[in-house]
C-alpha positions in Angstrom: 113.6 104.6 110.6 109.9 104.4 111.4 107.6 106.9 110.0 104.5 108.2 111.8 101.2 107.9 110.1 101.3 111.5 109.0 104.9 111.2 107.7 103.9 108.1 105.8 100.8 109.9 104.3 103.1 112.7 103.1 105.6 110.2 101.6 102.8 108.5 99.8 102.0 111.8 98.1 105.6 112.3 97.1 106.0 108.8 95.8 102.8 109.0 93.9 103.9 112.3 92.2 107.2 110.6 91.0 108.7 114.1 90.9 109.7 116.9 93.1 106.8 118.4 95.2 106.1 121.5 97.1 104.4 121.8 100.4 101.4 123.2 98.5 101.2 120.1 96.4 100.9 118.1 99.6 98.3 120.4 101.0 96.3 120.1 97.8 96.3 116.3 97.7 95.7 115.9 101.5 93.1 118.7 101.7 90.7 116.5 103.5 93.1 116.4 106.5 92.6 120.1 107.2 96.3 120.7 107.7 97.8 124.1 107.6 101.1 125.1 105.8 103.1 125.2 109.1 102.1 121.6 110.0 103.1 120.3 106.6 106.4 122.2 106.8 107.1 120.7 110.2 106.6 117.2 108.9 108.7 117.8 105.8 111.5 119.0 108.0 111.2 115.8 110.1 111.3 113.7 107.0 114.5 115.5 105.9 116.0 114.9 109.3 115.2 111.2 108.9 116.9 111.1 105.6 113.7 110.4 103.6 113.8 113.7 101.7 116.1 116.3 100.2 115.0 119.8 99.3 116.1 122.5 97.0 115.0 126.1 97.0 113.9 127.4 93.6 113.1 131.1 93.9 110.6 131.5 96.7 109.5 127.8 96.6 111.2 124.8 98.2 110.9 121.6 96.3 111.2 118.2 98.0 112.5 114.9 96.5 112.3 111.4 98.0 115.7 109.9 98.9 114.2 106.4 99.1 111.7 104.6 96.9 108.4 103.3 98.3 109.7 99.7 97.6 113.0 100.3 99.5 111.1 101.7 102.5 108.8 98.7 102.5 111.7 96.3 102.4 113.4 98.0 105.3 110.3 98.2 107.4 109.4 94.6 106.6 112.9 93.5 107.7 112.5 95.5 111.0 109.1 93.8 111.6 110.5 90.4 110.7 113.4 90.9 113.1 111.4 92.4 115.9 108.5 90.1 115.9 109.8 86.8 114.5 113.5 86.9 115.3 114.3 87.2 111.6 112.5 84.0 110.7 110.4 84.2 107.6 109.0 80.7 108.3 107.7 81.8 111.7 106.1 84.8 110.1 104.4 82.8 107.4 103.2 80.2 110.0 101.7 83.1 112.0 100.0 84.5 108.9 98.6 81.0 108.0 96.9 80.7 111.4 94.9 83.8 110.4 93.8 81.9 107.3 95.5 82.3 104.0 93.3 82.6 100.9 93.8 80.4 97.9 95.3 83.5 96.1 97.8 84.0 99.0 98.9 80.4 98.8 99.3 80.6 95.0 101.5 83.7 95.4 103.6 82.0 98.1 104.0 79.0 95.9 105.2 81.3 93.0 107.7 83.1 95.3 109.1 79.8 96.6 109.4 78.4 93.0 111.2 81.6 91.9 108.4 82.7 89.5 107.5 85.9 91.3 108.6 89.2 89.9 
């Protein structure tokens, strides 16, 4: 389930809050976007339809909760990218990345991962 840039920005706010949020919470954090309440509500509804959020009405306010952690979403999207672009081959992906120039830090992290020392 791919998220648009706007949907991802909203999910970032929700993941960062680590609690239920309201549409007003999102508007407050993303005030620089100039979005109006109906726009945010439309995107929240889309995220619910995609299974990313649940909501519960509390009085006059609807509160939204993430159904998937940021890490789980990243894993799923990485798998889609890996399958779509590299036929599921991690080796091909790393080879492609290395052609762009891996830093010494990148190589050290890869070594730790391969040696099972990465958290």
